[in-house]
C-alpha positions as CSV (number, residue, x, y, z in Angstrom):
1,M,32.9,-40.9,41.3
2,H,31.1,-38.6,43.7
3,E,33.1,-39.9,46.6
4,W,36.1,-38.3,45.1
5,E,34.1,-35.1,44.3
6,W,34.7,-35.6,40.6
7,L,32.2,-34.2,38.1
8,D,30.3,-36.3,35.6
9,R,30.9,-33.8,32.8
10,A,32.8,-30.6,32.3
11,P,30.8,-27.5,33.4
12,K,30.1,-24.7,31.0
13,I,32.2,-21.7,31.7
14,R,31.6,-18.3,30.2
15,L,34.8,-16.8,29.0
16,Y,35.6,-13.1,29.3
17,R,35.8,-11.3,26.0
18,E,39.4,-10.5,25.1
19,A,40.1,-6.8,25.5
20,K,41.1,-4.9,22.4
21,R,44.8,-4.1,22.3
22,R,45.5,-0.5,23.4
23,V,47.4,1.9,21.2
24,R,48.1,5.4,22.3
25,W,50.4,8.1,20.8
26,I,51.0,11.8,21.1
27,T,51.8,14.6,18.6
28,P,55.1,16.5,18.3
29,D,53.5,19.5,19.9
30,Q,52.4,17.5,22.9
31,V,55.9,16.1,23.2
32,Q,57.3,19.6,23.4
33,V,55.0,20.5,26.2
34,L,55.8,17.2,28.0
35,L,59.6,17.8,27.7
36,K,59.2,21.2,29.4
37,E,57.6,19.6,32.4
38,L,60.0,16.7,32.9
39,P,63.1,16.8,35.1
40,K,66.3,17.4,33.1
41,H,67.7,13.9,33.5
42,Q,64.4,12.4,32.2
43,V,64.2,14.7,29.1
44,D,67.2,13.0,27.5
45,V,65.8,9.5,28.3
46,V,62.5,10.4,26.6
47,L,64.2,12.0,23.6
48,F,66.3,8.9,23.1
49,A,63.2,6.6,23.3
50,L,61.4,8.8,20.7
51,A,64.4,8.8,18.5
52,T,65.0,5.0,18.6
53,G,61.7,3.3,19.4
54,L,63.4,1.2,22.0
55,R,61.5,-0.2,25.0
56,Q,62.0,1.3,28.4
57,A,64.3,-1.5,29.7
58,N,66.5,-1.3,26.7
59,V,66.8,2.5,27.0
60,I,67.6,2.8,30.7
61,R,69.9,-0.3,30.7
62,L,71.9,0.8,27.7
63,E,75.6,0.7,28.3
64,W,78.5,2.4,26.5
65,S,79.7,-1.1,25.3
66,Q,76.5,-1.2,23.2
67,V,77.2,2.1,21.4
68,D,79.5,3.0,18.5
69,L,79.4,6.8,18.2
70,D,81.7,6.8,15.1
71,R,79.4,4.5,13.2
72,Q,76.3,6.1,14.7
73,V,74.8,2.7,15.8
74,A,73.8,0.9,18.9
75,W,72.6,-2.6,19.6
76,V,70.6,-4.6,22.1
77,H,71.8,-8.1,22.7
78,A,69.2,-11.0,22.2
79,D,69.2,-11.9,25.9
80,H,68.0,-8.3,26.7
81,A,65.5,-8.1,23.9
82,K,61.8,-9.1,24.3
83,G,61.8,-11.0,21.0
84,R,65.0,-12.8,22.0
85,R,67.0,-11.6,18.9
86,D,69.6,-8.9,18.5
87,I,68.3,-5.4,17.7
88,H,70.4,-3.1,15.5
89,V,69.7,0.6,16.2
90,S,70.6,3.3,13.7
91,L,71.2,6.6,15.6
92,N,69.7,9.7,14.1
93,S,70.9,13.2,15.0
94,T,68.6,13.5,18.0
95,A,69.8,10.2,19.4
96,M,73.5,11.2,18.8
97,D,73.0,14.6,20.5
98,V,71.5,12.8,23.5
99,L,74.4,10.4,23.8
100,K,77.0,13.1,23.5
101,R,75.4,14.9,26.4
102,Q,76.0,11.7,28.5
103,I,79.7,11.3,27.8
104,G,81.8,11.4,31.0
105,K,78.9,10.9,33.4
106,H,79.6,7.2,34.0
107,P,81.9,4.6,32.5
108,S,79.2,1.9,32.1
109,P,75.6,2.9,32.0
110,V,74.6,5.6,29.5
111,F,71.8,7.2,31.5
112,T,72.3,8.2,35.1
113,Y,71.0,10.5,37.8
114,C,73.3,11.9,40.4
115,G,76.1,9.6,39.3
116,K,74.0,6.4,39.6
117,P,72.3,4.3,36.9
118,I,68.6,5.1,36.3
119,R,66.6,2.0,37.4
120,W,63.1,3.1,36.4
121,A,61.6,5.7,34.1
122,N,57.9,5.4,35.0
123,T,58.3,7.5,38.2
124,K,56.2,9.9,40.1
125,A,58.1,12.8,38.3
126,W,57.0,11.3,35.0
127,R,53.4,10.9,36.0
128,T,53.3,14.4,37.5
129,A,54.8,15.9,34.2
130,L,52.0,14.2,32.2
131,V,49.4,15.8,34.4
132,R,51.0,19.3,34.1
133,A,51.3,18.8,30.3
134,G,47.6,17.9,30.1
135,I,48.3,14.4,28.6
136,E,45.9,11.7,29.8
137,N,45.9,7.9,29.4
138,F,49.6,7.8,28.4
139,R,52.1,5.2,29.6
140,W,55.9,5.3,29.1
141,H,55.7,2.4,26.7
142,D,53.4,4.6,24.5
143,L,56.6,6.5,23.5
144,R,57.4,3.5,21.4
145,H,53.9,3.6,19.8
146,T,54.5,7.3,19.2
147,W,57.8,6.6,17.4
148,A,56.1,4.0,15.2
149,S,53.2,6.3,14.4
150,W,55.4,9.2,13.4
151,H,57.3,6.9,11.0
152,V,54.1,5.6,9.4
153,Q,52.7,9.1,9.1
154,H,55.9,10.2,7.2
155,G,55.7,7.3,4.8
156,T,58.2,4.8,6.2
157,P,57.2,1.4,4.8
158,L,55.6,-1.1,7.3
159,Y,58.3,-3.7,6.8
160,V,61.0,-1.1,7.6
161,V,59.3,0.0,10.8
162,Q,58.8,-3.7,11.7
163,E,62.5,-4.3,11.2
164,M,63.7,-1.2,13.1
165,G,61.2,-1.9,16.0
166,A,62.0,-5.6,16.1
167,W,58.4,-6.6,15.9
168,E,57.6,-10.1,14.9
169,S,54.9,-9.2,12.3
170,E,53.5,-6.3,10.3
171,G,50.3,-6.8,12.2
172,M,51.9,-5.4,15.3
173,V,53.1,-2.4,13.3
174,R,49.6,-1.8,11.9
175,R,48.3,-1.2,15.4
176,S,50.2,2.0,15.3
177,F,48.1,3.6,12.6
178,P,46.6,6.6,14.4
179,R,43.0,7.6,13.9
180,P,42.4,11.2,12.7
181,P,40.1,13.6,14.5
182,S,36.4,13.2,14.2
183,G,35.1,13.8,10.7
184,A,38.6,13.8,9.2
185,R,40.6,11.2,7.2
186,A,44.3,10.3,7.3
187,V,46.2,9.0,4.3
188,Y,49.3,6.8,4.7
189,R,51.5,6.2,1.6
190,E,53.3,2.9,1.1
191,A,56.8,3.7,-0.2
192,R,57.4,0.3,-1.6
193,T,54.6,0.4,-4.2
194,T,53.9,3.4,-6.4
195,G,50.6,5.1,-5.5
196,L,49.4,2.6,-2.8
197,Q,47.7,4.3,0.0
198,L,45.8,3.4,3.2
199,R,43.1,5.8,4.1
200,V,41.9,5.8,7.8
201,T,38.7,7.4,9.0
202,S,38.0,8.8,12.4
203,S,35.9,5.7,13.1
204,G,38.9,3.4,12.4
205,V,37.9,2.1,8.9
206,K,41.0,1.4,6.9
207,T,40.8,1.2,3.1
208,F,43.5,0.5,0.5
209,S,43.5,2.5,-2.7
210,V,45.9,3.4,-5.6
211,F,46.4,7.1,-6.3
212,R,47.4,8.0,-9.9
213,R,47.1,10.9,-12.2
214,T,45.7,11.0,-15.7
215,K,47.8,12.2,-18.7
216,G,46.1,15.5,-18.2
217,G,47.3,15.6,-14.6
218,Q,43.9,15.0,-13.0
219,P,44.0,12.9,-9.8
220,E,42.3,9.5,-9.9
221,R,41.8,7.2,-6.9
222,I,41.2,3.5,-7.5
223,T,39.7,1.9,-4.4
224,L,40.8,-1.7,-3.7
225,D,39.3,-3.1,-0.5
226,R,39.2,-2.6,3.3
227,F,41.7,-3.8,5.7
228,P,41.7,-6.5,7.1
229,D,39.5,-8.1,4.4
230,M,42.5,-7.3,2.1
231,T,46.0,-7.9,3.5
232,V,49.0,-5.6,2.9
233,E,50.6,-8.1,0.6
234,Q,47.4,-8.5,-1.4
235,A,47.1,-4.7,-1.7
236,R,50.7,-4.5,-3.0
237,R,50.1,-7.2,-5.6
238,I,46.9,-5.6,-6.9
239,A,48.4,-2.1,-6.8
240,A,51.4,-3.4,-8.9
241,R,49.0,-4.9,-11.4
242,V,47.0,-1.6,-11.6
243,N,50.2,0.4,-12.1
244,A,51.3,-2.0,-14.9
245,E,47.9,-1.7,-16.7
246,I,48.1,2.1,-16.5
247,E,51.7,2.1,-17.8
248,E,50.6,0.0,-20.7
249,G,48.2,2.8,-21.7
250,A,44.9,2.0,-19.8
251,S,43.2,5.0,-18.4
252,P,42.9,5.1,-14.6
253,A,39.1,5.4,-14.9
254,G,39.0,2.3,-17.0
255,V,41.2,0.4,-14.6
256,K,39.0,1.6,-11.8
257,R,35.9,0.2,-13.4
258,A,37.6,-3.1,-14.2
259,H,38.8,-3.7,-10.7
260,K,35.6,-2.5,-9.1
261,G,33.8,-5.4,-10.9
262,E,36.5,-7.9,-10.1
263,P,35.4,-10.8,-8.0
264,D,36.6,-10.8,-4.5
265,L,36.2,-13.6,-2.0
266,S,35.5,-11.3,1.0
267,G,32.8,-9.6,-1.1
268,F,31.4,-12.9,-2.2
269,F,31.0,-14.2,1.3
270,K,29.4,-10.9,2.4
271,E,26.9,-11.1,-0.5
272,Y,26.2,-14.8,0.1
273,G,25.5,-14.1,3.8
274,Q,23.1,-11.3,2.9
275,R,21.2,-13.5,0.5
276,H,21.1,-16.7,2.5
277,G,21.7,-15.6,6.0
């Protein structure tokens, strides 16, 4: 065995801890500052990315054959998509304005510079513009995170953002929930289920709740559980049950007390660990 320099047993190898996935986004005000610092040909590329959520390669390689201005749609073929499936892109007014400004510049690629296709967007000019705009730790791909964050903040359901962004799971979309400033809280409303909210603290704690009003118009919040102890689908099911109970005449306060005392597996294991740990 040793003549062949083989080991008698596998050695212990300490593995590196997997880094947390990075999510970065910027505000509309920061975007306005950035656009003023960018070269003119890059302004439209960035605007189109923010309007569609497409990845850099899909933006700069977009061709007129992939665009239907009359129907206000574009598409990315599966062989050019990261997830290897076709992406349908609905074009809003911003995206349409950008495309109309490119008409006549080139017969094939949509975005050009001096008559030639743009090959790369993460250029020195882009990085210099970020410095002048005072934006740190921001990559070109973060424009996609910004697009998703804006949608979530304005109440677009997760499953809709997932479909539009061609993500494989809602978990990838949930990474785009931005943290509010220190000491503040952000509230995201789920449009599919009445009253369902996700409250996010500046420390990153995410808690599901149902917001309803009493017959007298007073607000009442029924806290469900924290994410990820409770999944989005679980929160939807419980929120639907809470809404049904209230519609049947139960008071929000009574429903709140009932669900607060409801057994929960995650809570059970936490309590068990504290008692027997």
